[in-house]
ZAMARGU-4260 file (C-alpha; in steps of 0.2 Angstrom, whole numbers, plus 5000, padded with zeros to 4 digits):
<rodrens>
0) 4927/4990/4939 | 4913/5000/4925 | 4898/4989/4937 | 4908/4996/4953 | 4907/5011/4946
5) 4890/5015/4941 | 4883/5009/4956 | 4895/5021/4967 | 4900/5006/4980 | 4916/5015/4983
10) 4919/5035/4983 | 4938/5039/4974 | 4946/5043/4992 | 4944/5023/4998 | 4948/5019/4981
15) 4960/5029/4979 | 4968/5024/5000 | 4967/5006/4996 | 4979/5007/4980 | 4992/5016/4989
20) 4992/5002/5002 | 4989/4989/4991 | 5004/4994/4980 | 5013/4999/4995 | 5024/4983/5000
25) 5027/4980/4979 | 5033/4999/4978 | 5046/4998/4992 | 5052/4984/4988 | 5062/4985/4972
30) 5071/5002/4981 | 5076/4990/4994 | 5082/4978/4983 | 5090/4991/4971 | 5099/5001/4987
35) 5103/4985/4996 | 5113/4979/4982 | 5123/4993/4974 | 5126/5002/4991 | 5138/4990/4994
40) 5145/4987/4976 | 5150/5009/4977 | 5158/5009/4990 | 5148/5022/5001 | 5152/5025/5019
45) 5151/5007/5029 | 5142/5012/5042 | 5126/5005/5047 | 5115/5022/5048 | 5121/5028/5034
50) 5115/5014/5025 | 5097/5013/5031 | 5095/5032/5029 | 5103/5029/5011 | 5088/5015/5008
55) 5075/5024/5017 | 5079/5041/5004 | 5080/5028/4989 | 5061/5023/4993 | 5054/5037/5000
60) 5061/5045/4979 | 5051/5031/4972 | 5035/5032/4983 | 5038/5054/4978 | 5038/5050/4957
65) 5027/5036/4959 | 5013/5050/4965 | 5021/5062/4950 | 5017/5047/4940 | 4998/5044/4947
70) 4996/5064/4946 | 4999/5063/4926 | 4991/5049/4924 | 4976/5056/4931 | 4977/5073/4925
75) 4977/5067/4904 | 4966/5057/4892 | 4975/5043/4888 | 4990/5031/4895 | 4999/5038/4879
80) 4997/5056/4884 | 5003/5050/4898 | 5017/5042/4892 | 5022/5056/4880 | 5020/5070/4896
85) 5027/5061/4910 | 5047/5058/4904 | 5044/5076/4898 | 5044/5082/4918 | 5054/5073/4923
90) 5070/5080/4911 | 5063/5097/4918 | 5066/5090/4938 | 5081/5081/4932 | 5090/5097/4922
95) 5085/5107/4939 | 5089/5095/4951 | 5106/5101/4955 | 5117/5090/4948 | 5120/5100/4930
100) 5116/5117/4942 | 5116/5128/4956 | 5098/5135/4963 | 5108/5151/4961 | 5114/5148/4945
105) 5096/5145/4937 | 5085/5162/4932 | 5073/5171/4944 | 5058/5165/4935 | 5063/5144/4935
110) 5068/5147/4954 | 5053/5138/4960 | 5057/5122/4950 | 5072/5115/4960 | 5059/5118/4974
115) 5048/5105/4970 | 5060/5093/4959 | 5060/5077/4967 | 5079/5074/4959 | 5084/5088/4968
120) 5077/5084/4986 | 5085/5065/4982 | 5101/5071/4977 | 5102/5082/4990 | 5097/5070/5003
125) 5112/5056/4993 | 5124/5069/4992 | 5125/5074/5011 | 5123/5057/5018 | 5138/5050/5009
130) 5147/5067/5010 | 5146/5073/5028 | 5161/5071/5040 | 5169/5061/5023 | 5190/5066/5024
135) 5198/5063/5010 | 5215/5060/5005 | 5224/5074/4997 | 5239/5078/4987 | 5244/5094/4993
140) 5239/5103/4978 | 5230/5119/4984 | 5213/5113/4973 | 5214/5099/4983 | 5198/5099/4995
145) 5200/5087/5010 | 5184/5087/5017 | 5167/5080/5013 | 5160/5097/5022 | 5168/5105/5008
150) 5159/5098/4993 | 5143/5098/4998 | 5145/5117/5001 | 5159/5124/4986 | 5151/5112/4975
155) 5137/5108/4977 | 5129/5120/4985 | 5120/5112/5001 | 5133/5117/5016 | 5118/5123/5025
160) 5106/5106/5021 | 5103/5087/5032 | 5095/5072/5026 | 5080/5077/5038 | 5076/5094/5028
165) 5079/5083/5011 | 5069/5070/5015 | 5055/5084/5022 | 5056/5089/5006 | 5053/5072/4995
170) 5036/5070/5009 | 5027/5085/5005 | 5030/5084/4986 | 5021/5064/4987 | 5008/5070/4997
175) 5005/5087/4986 | 5005/5073/4973 | 4990/5062/4980 | 4982/5078/4983 | 4983/5083/4966
180) 4977/5065/4959 | 4962/5065/4970 | 4955/5080/4968 | 4957/5080/4948 | 4951/5060/4949
185) 4936/5069/4957 | 4933/5083/4946 | 4935/5069/4931 | 4927/5054/4937 | 4912/5048/4927
190) 4895/5056/4928 | 4876/5044/4925 | 4861/5046/4927 | 4850/5042/4941 | 4838/5030/4935
195) 4818/5033/4940 | 4811/5019/4951 | 4796/5014/4942
</rodrens>
């Protein structure tokens, strides 16, 4: 690799694109296998369309988290620093992901974090995929919730959400991180002196 870099055989753009395309089948394989096992074991909707959407969401979230890892790895000087910074970034996204606190309960200066959290967009898409149109058996208590749409609206704050909107949010985060990785790698690339011909 060092010899190829010193000879400037290819630029950062083609290298990054080749890396992403080469890793695409492996990156998709694990979330698809995971989703295929977890979905029936959890007793989720038996609708084929919802199962396909579940697999798509899980795979897209995997790609998005890989893009964040790529950006973190490009920004820091060593693998040790990336291993220290990566989990800290993910913990922030998990805390503001919509499960522990709703977006409207987040302090105003931090309201941008849920919007850029891949966990929030993935969680929102998975909740909408499962709860939309779902009916529950109730015991007649006033606190019982009889419909999945009610859970999305009152408990989770995802009333106006849909799977496409959340998937678009994940895609935007992924593309932004790939572009940021490209810019950081371009800025930090090694520079070599040109040799004069004699």
